[in-house]
C-alpha positions as CSV (number, residue, x, y, z in Angstrom):
1,M,-17.7,8.7,-3.2
2,T,-17.7,8.7,0.6
3,V,-14.5,7.5,2.3
4,K,-14.4,6.1,5.8
5,I,-11.1,6.7,7.6
6,T,-10.3,5.0,10.9
7,T,-7.1,5.9,12.8
8,L,-6.2,2.5,14.4
9,S,-3.1,3.8,16.1
10,E,-1.4,7.1,17.0
11,N,0.5,8.7,19.8
12,T,-2.6,9.8,21.6
13,A,-5.9,8.0,22.0
14,N,-9.7,8.4,22.4
15,P,-11.2,6.6,25.3
16,V,-11.0,2.7,25.4
17,V,-8.4,2.3,22.6
18,L,-4.6,2.2,23.0
19,A,-2.1,4.8,22.0
20,E,1.6,4.3,21.1
21,W,4.3,6.1,19.2
22,G,3.5,5.3,15.6
23,L,0.7,5.4,13.1
24,S,-1.8,3.2,11.3
25,I,-4.9,4.3,9.3
26,L,-7.6,2.3,7.7
27,V,-9.2,3.7,4.5
28,E,-12.5,2.2,3.3
29,G,-13.8,3.4,0.0
30,D,-14.2,2.7,-3.8
31,G,-15.0,-0.9,-2.9
32,V,-11.7,-1.6,-1.1
33,Q,-10.1,-1.5,2.3
34,V,-6.6,-0.2,2.4
35,L,-4.5,-0.2,5.6
36,L,-1.6,2.3,5.8
37,D,1.1,1.2,8.2
38,T,1.0,-1.1,11.3
39,S,2.3,1.3,14.1
40,Q,4.9,0.1,16.6
41,S,3.6,-3.0,18.2
42,V,0.2,-4.4,19.5
43,S,-2.1,-1.4,19.2
44,V,-3.5,-1.9,15.7
45,A,-4.6,-5.5,16.3
46,Y,-5.9,-4.6,19.7
47,N,-7.7,-1.5,18.7
48,A,-9.3,-3.1,15.6
49,K,-11.0,-5.6,17.9
50,I,-12.2,-2.9,20.3
51,L,-13.6,-0.9,17.3
52,G,-15.3,-3.9,15.8
53,I,-13.1,-3.9,12.7
54,D,-12.3,-7.3,11.0
55,L,-8.8,-6.9,9.6
56,S,-9.2,-10.1,7.6
57,T,-11.3,-8.0,5.1
58,V,-8.4,-5.7,4.4
59,D,-7.5,-5.8,0.6
60,K,-4.1,-4.0,0.5
61,L,-1.5,-3.0,3.1
62,V,0.6,0.0,2.2
63,I,3.8,0.7,4.1
64,S,4.7,4.4,4.2
65,H,8.4,3.7,5.0
66,G,10.6,1.3,6.8
67,H,10.8,2.7,10.3
68,Y,9.9,0.5,13.3
69,D,7.0,2.8,14.5
70,H,5.2,2.2,11.2
71,T,6.1,-1.5,10.8
72,G,6.4,-2.9,14.3
73,G,2.9,-4.2,14.4
74,F,3.3,-6.1,11.1
75,K,3.3,-9.6,12.5
76,E,0.2,-9.1,14.7
77,V,-1.7,-7.4,11.8
78,I,-0.8,-10.2,9.3
79,E,-1.9,-12.8,11.8
80,Q,-5.4,-11.2,11.7
81,I,-5.4,-10.4,8.0
82,G,-3.9,-13.6,6.6
83,E,-2.4,-13.4,3.1
84,I,-2.1,-9.8,1.9
85,D,-0.5,-7.8,-0.9
86,V,1.9,-5.2,0.6
87,I,2.7,-2.1,-1.5
88,A,5.9,-0.3,-0.6
89,H,9.2,1.1,-1.8
90,P,12.3,-1.2,-2.2
91,D,14.2,1.0,0.3
92,M,11.9,-0.1,3.1
93,W,14.4,-2.9,3.7
94,T,17.5,-0.7,4.1
95,E,19.2,-0.8,7.5
96,K,17.9,2.4,9.0
97,Y,19.4,4.3,12.0
98,A,18.8,7.5,14.0
99,I,22.1,9.2,14.9
100,Y,22.3,12.4,17.0
101,G,25.7,13.1,18.4
102,D,26.6,10.1,20.6
103,F,23.1,8.6,20.4
104,Q,22.8,5.8,17.8
105,K,19.8,3.5,17.5
106,Y,18.5,1.0,14.9
107,I,15.0,2.2,13.8
108,G,14.3,0.0,10.8
109,I,11.8,-2.9,10.4
110,P,12.1,-5.2,13.4
111,F,11.4,-8.3,11.2
112,T,13.1,-10.0,8.3
113,R,11.3,-10.1,4.9
114,E,11.4,-13.9,5.1
115,E,9.5,-13.8,8.4
116,L,6.7,-11.7,7.0
117,V,6.5,-13.6,3.7
118,S,6.1,-16.8,5.7
119,L,3.1,-15.3,7.5
120,G,1.4,-14.3,4.2
121,A,2.8,-11.0,3.1
122,S,3.4,-10.7,-0.7
123,F,5.5,-7.6,-1.4
124,Q,5.0,-5.3,-4.4
125,L,8.0,-3.1,-4.1
126,T,8.1,-0.2,-6.6
127,K,9.4,3.4,-6.8
128,D,6.4,4.4,-8.9
129,P,2.8,5.3,-7.9
130,V,0.4,2.4,-7.6
131,W,-3.2,2.9,-8.5
132,I,-5.1,0.5,-6.1
133,T,-8.4,1.6,-7.7
134,D,-9.4,4.3,-10.2
135,N,-9.5,6.7,-7.3
136,I,-6.9,5.5,-4.7
137,V,-3.2,5.8,-5.4
138,T,0.1,5.7,-3.6
139,T,2.6,8.4,-4.2
140,G,5.7,6.4,-5.2
141,E,8.8,8.5,-4.7
142,I,8.1,12.1,-3.7
143,P,10.3,14.8,-5.3
144,M,11.7,17.5,-3.1
145,T,10.4,20.5,-5.0
146,N,10.4,23.3,-2.4
147,D,13.4,24.9,-0.6
148,Y,12.2,24.7,3.0
149,E,11.1,21.1,3.6
150,Q,14.3,19.2,4.4
151,I,14.9,15.6,5.6
152,D,15.8,15.2,9.2
153,A,19.6,15.2,9.4
154,G,19.7,12.5,12.0
155,M,18.4,9.8,9.6
156,F,21.0,7.4,8.3
157,V,21.3,4.0,6.5
158,K,24.0,1.6,7.3
159,E,26.0,0.4,4.2
160,G,28.6,-2.1,5.1
161,D,30.6,-0.5,8.0
162,S,29.6,3.1,7.2
163,F,26.6,5.3,7.6
164,Q,25.1,7.4,4.8
165,P,22.4,10.0,5.1
166,D,19.0,8.4,4.5
167,Q,17.1,10.3,1.8
168,L,13.9,8.5,2.8
169,L,13.0,7.6,-0.8
170,D,10.6,5.1,0.6
171,D,8.5,7.8,2.2
172,L,5.0,7.2,0.7
173,A,1.5,8.5,1.2
174,L,-2.0,7.8,-0.1
175,G,-4.2,10.0,-2.3
176,I,-7.9,9.5,-2.7
177,K,-9.9,11.3,-5.4
178,T,-13.4,12.3,-4.3
179,E,-16.1,14.6,-5.7
180,A,-15.0,17.3,-3.2
181,G,-11.3,17.0,-4.1
182,L,-8.3,15.0,-2.9
183,I,-8.0,13.4,0.5
184,V,-4.3,12.9,1.4
185,I,-3.3,10.3,4.0
186,L,0.2,10.9,5.3
187,G,2.5,8.3,6.9
188,C,5.3,10.5,8.3
189,S,6.0,13.1,5.6
190,H,9.8,12.8,5.9
191,R,10.0,14.3,2.4
192,G,7.6,17.1,3.3
193,M,3.9,17.4,3.7
194,I,3.6,20.1,1.0
195,N,5.9,18.2,-1.3
196,T,3.6,15.2,-0.8
197,I,0.4,17.1,-1.5
198,R,1.9,18.8,-4.6
199,H,3.1,15.4,-5.9
200,L,-0.4,13.9,-5.5
201,Q,-2.0,16.9,-7.2
202,K,0.3,16.1,-10.2
203,I,-0.3,12.4,-10.2
204,T,-4.1,12.6,-10.0
205,G,-4.6,15.8,-12.0
206,E,-6.9,17.0,-9.1
207,Q,-5.8,20.4,-7.8
208,R,-8.5,20.7,-5.1
209,V,-7.4,19.2,-1.8
210,Y,-10.3,18.5,0.6
211,G,-8.5,16.8,3.5
212,V,-5.0,16.1,4.8
213,L,-4.6,13.6,7.6
214,G,-1.7,11.8,9.3
215,G,1.9,12.4,10.3
216,T,3.4,15.7,9.1
217,H,6.9,15.5,10.6
218,L,6.8,19.1,11.8
219,I,8.0,18.0,15.3
220,S,11.2,20.0,15.0
221,A,10.1,22.5,12.5
222,T,11.4,26.1,12.8
223,P,9.0,29.0,13.0
224,E,10.1,29.9,9.5
225,R,9.2,26.5,8.2
226,L,5.8,26.5,10.0
227,A,5.0,29.9,8.5
228,Q,5.9,28.7,5.0
229,T,3.8,25.5,5.5
230,T,0.9,27.5,6.7
231,A,1.1,29.8,3.7
232,D,1.1,26.8,1.3
233,L,-1.7,25.0,3.1
234,R,-3.8,28.2,2.9
235,Q,-3.0,28.6,-0.8
236,I,-4.0,24.9,-1.4
237,G,-7.3,25.5,0.4
238,V,-7.4,22.5,2.7
239,Q,-10.8,22.0,4.3
240,K,-10.0,19.3,6.9
241,L,-6.6,19.1,8.6
242,G,-6.2,16.2,11.0
243,V,-2.6,15.8,12.3
244,S,-1.1,12.8,14.0
245,H,2.1,11.2,15.3
246,C,5.2,13.1,14.3
247,T,3.6,16.6,14.1
248,G,4.7,17.6,17.6
249,F,3.0,19.8,20.3
250,N,4.4,23.1,19.1
251,A,3.3,22.5,15.5
252,C,-0.1,21.3,16.6
253,C,-0.6,24.5,18.5
254,W,0.6,26.6,15.6
255,L,-1.7,24.8,13.1
256,A,-4.7,24.9,15.4
257,N,-4.2,28.7,15.8
258,E,-3.8,29.2,12.1
259,F,-6.7,26.9,11.0
260,P,-9.2,27.0,13.8
261,E,-12.1,26.0,11.6
262,V,-10.5,23.0,9.9
263,F,-7.9,21.7,12.4
264,F,-8.3,18.6,14.6
265,L,-6.1,16.1,16.4
266,N,-6.4,12.8,14.5
267,N,-6.0,10.3,17.5
268,S,-6.3,6.6,17.9
269,G,-10.0,5.7,17.6
270,T,-10.9,8.7,15.4
271,V,-13.5,7.7,12.7
272,L,-14.4,10.0,9.9
273,S,-16.6,9.8,6.9
274,L,-15.4,12.3,4.2
275,P,-16.3,14.4,2.4
């Protein structure tokens, strides 16, 4: 099975298309079209038109988690898609904040559930993996199985008048089984890129990992974490590593140096046919 993967929005862009802080990736394969996330605002709807993509043919929308930079384009996207099944975790609707010292900002979904339902969204909220086809699956909740991938300490949810650490249980990714091995499509990897890959290996029963694309959340990773991530990626045997969004400049440079034959920047407008 060949899978076509189009990055509709990301922090940086190929010529002609728009870039913005966020992520949205379209997966076409196994007879379906699955859109992961809607980025921050107008870029997905705009770039789809520029790239000649008809969003009305999308079969499923998967939301990796409830942050504004993955859900802010929701309304514009639904206006093009029409009625659509949306697969996500129930915690996508928690009131999410970033808090660093005196800095405090709401970073959750900028729309109400009622608004999106009125536009045609039908939400399938579950903590469990969802098999969209025989070969395409969402992770469901991702267990924290290693000792070096930690959730950003600045992430909180507001409960009443108090703030509690956000465990980002809604952090999802996509796994695609192909003849060459798994293709992993990451949203933001708040619960860890390696944790996500290992979880998908377990869910699918496929140990070979052909490609990993998307947000890795290594933007503030220490050299120690980068070294451990590198060792695990090498042990896993990834053959395509296309990073986006929350990876960060330092981590991009590190990974490019460690994996010169397989690394690439997965920008807005990047189109791949894998394997």
